[in-house]
N, C-alpha and C positions, 0 to 999 in steps of 0.2 A: 504494500500500500504506500503510495507516494505521499509526501507531505503537502502537496498541492491539491490533494483530493478534496472535492467539495462534499461537505457533510450536509445531509438534509435534516430537517427538524425531526423526522421519524428516526433517523439513525442516532441523533443526539439523545432522543428520549429513550431509545432501546439501550444504549450504552449506559445511560444514567440509571435506568431501572435494573439492569442486569448486574452492573458492577459498581454503581454508586459514584461514578466519575463522568465528567463530560469529555468531549473529544479534545479540548484544549489541554486538559490535564493528561489525558492518554498520550497525546502527541508529544508533550514536553517532558514527561516523567518516564524515564527508562524503567525504573522500578515498577511503576504502575502498569506499564505496557507489558513487561515480562509476566507480572502476576496475572493480568487479564488473559494473556495468550496461553498461559499454563492452565487456567481455568477452562478456557475454550477447548483446549486440547483434551483435557480430562472429560469434558462433556461430550465431545465428539467420539472419543473412544468408548464411552459408556453407551452412546446411542448405537454404535456399531455392534457392541456386544448384545444389546437388547434386540437389534435386528436379527442377528445370528440365532439367538435363542428362539425368537418367534418363527423364524424360517425353519428351524429344526422341528418345532412343534407342529407346524403346518404340514411338513413333509412326511410325517408319520403315517 
């Protein structure tokens, strides 16, 4: 994601609701960015695991 990316109001609202920070803080604070991206990665991996479990149950 480049620094010149335009953030919409909905993107700002989503970031604020999900992580408690706005895009300016996200963009300027490396610590916050790393924390948020780690949380996103964890959520992504959890969703993949859930998808695999559901797929196995459906395939039976």
